[in-house]
C-alpha positions as CSV (number, residue, x, y, z in Angstrom):
1,X,12.6,10.4,31.9
2,X,15.2,10.8,34.6
3,X,18.9,11.3,34.4
4,X,20.7,8.0,33.9
5,X,24.1,7.6,35.5
6,X,26.2,4.7,34.3
7,X,29.7,4.6,35.9
8,X,32.2,3.5,33.3
9,X,33.8,0.9,35.6
10,X,30.4,-0.8,36.0
11,X,30.0,-1.3,32.2
12,X,31.4,-4.6,30.9
13,X,33.7,-4.8,28.0
14,X,32.4,-6.9,25.1
15,X,34.0,-8.3,22.1
16,X,33.8,-6.1,19.0
17,X,34.4,-6.7,15.3
18,X,34.8,-10.4,15.5
19,X,37.2,-10.3,18.4
20,X,39.7,-7.8,16.8
21,X,38.9,-5.4,19.7
22,X,36.5,-4.6,22.4
23,X,34.0,-2.0,23.4
24,X,31.9,-0.7,26.2
25,X,28.4,0.4,25.2
26,X,27.8,3.6,27.1
27,X,24.5,4.5,25.6
28,X,22.0,2.7,23.2
29,X,18.4,3.4,22.1
30,X,17.1,2.0,25.4
31,X,18.7,5.1,27.2
32,X,17.3,7.8,24.9
33,X,14.1,8.7,23.1
34,X,15.8,10.0,19.9
35,X,14.7,8.2,16.8
36,X,18.1,9.0,15.2
37,X,20.5,7.9,17.9
38,X,22.0,4.4,17.4
39,X,24.8,4.0,19.9
40,X,27.7,5.5,21.8
41,X,30.6,3.2,22.6
42,X,34.2,3.3,24.0
43,X,36.3,1.3,21.6
44,X,39.5,-0.6,22.5
45,X,41.8,-1.6,19.6
46,X,44.7,-3.8,20.8
47,X,48.3,-3.4,19.5
48,X,48.7,-4.6,15.9
49,X,45.0,-5.2,15.4
50,X,42.4,-3.9,12.9
51,X,38.7,-3.2,13.0
52,X,38.5,-4.8,9.6
53,X,36.5,-3.5,6.6
54,X,32.9,-2.8,7.5
55,X,30.2,-0.2,6.9
56,X,27.1,0.9,8.8
57,X,24.0,0.8,6.7
58,X,22.2,4.2,6.9
59,X,24.2,5.2,10.0
60,X,26.8,8.0,10.2
61,X,29.6,7.3,12.7
62,X,31.8,9.8,14.5
63,X,35.1,8.6,16.0
64,X,37.0,10.7,18.7
65,X,40.5,9.4,19.3
66,X,41.4,9.2,23.0
67,X,44.8,7.5,22.7
68,X,47.1,6.1,20.1
69,X,48.3,6.9,16.6
70,X,47.0,4.8,13.7
71,X,45.2,4.7,10.4
72,X,41.7,4.9,9.1
73,X,41.2,3.5,5.6
74,X,38.4,3.9,3.0
75,X,38.2,3.2,-0.7
76,X,40.1,6.5,-1.4
77,X,43.1,5.8,0.8
78,X,44.5,6.0,4.3
79,X,44.3,8.8,6.9
80,X,46.4,9.0,10.0
81,X,44.9,9.7,13.4
82,X,46.2,10.8,16.8
83,X,44.7,11.7,20.1
84,X,42.1,14.5,19.8
85,X,41.3,13.8,16.2
86,X,37.7,13.5,15.1
87,X,36.9,11.3,12.1
88,X,33.5,11.3,10.5
89,X,32.4,8.3,8.5
90,X,29.5,9.0,6.2
91,X,26.7,6.4,6.1
92,X,27.3,3.3,4.0
93,X,31.0,4.1,3.6
94,X,33.3,1.0,3.9
95,X,36.2,1.6,6.2
96,X,38.7,0.0,8.6
97,X,40.7,1.2,11.5
98,X,44.2,-0.1,12.0
99,X,46.5,0.1,15.1
100,X,50.1,-0.4,13.9
101,X,51.6,0.3,17.3
102,X,52.6,-1.8,20.3
103,X,49.9,-0.1,22.6
104,X,46.2,-0.4,22.8
105,X,44.2,2.5,21.3
106,X,41.0,4.0,22.7
107,X,38.3,5.8,20.8
108,X,34.7,7.0,21.5
109,X,32.2,6.2,18.7
110,X,28.8,7.9,18.2
111,X,26.4,6.5,15.7
112,X,23.4,8.3,14.3
113,X,20.8,7.0,11.9
114,X,20.1,8.9,8.7
């Protein structure tokens, strides 16, 4: 396998979470041989929007906050986030991500199969 270069400006944004936000899929299983890798995306959460309640069946998710201050929710409560924070969502954990601000937030998500 050779190195794959995918310039970010050549990757199309697509609708995510039913239109509440958008994402660019930077890497998916077609790009790697790992049996555990699920996806790496760049998420865009517009002002006042929410990636509503969801979970990832048998998939752990890591979120790295690039911009914005908001909230992550699970069944136990709410957790604030800001740029530089890393949030780890265990597999099968219902969660939502809310942007209460007037600016778009950006995150990187990495998903790994368990």
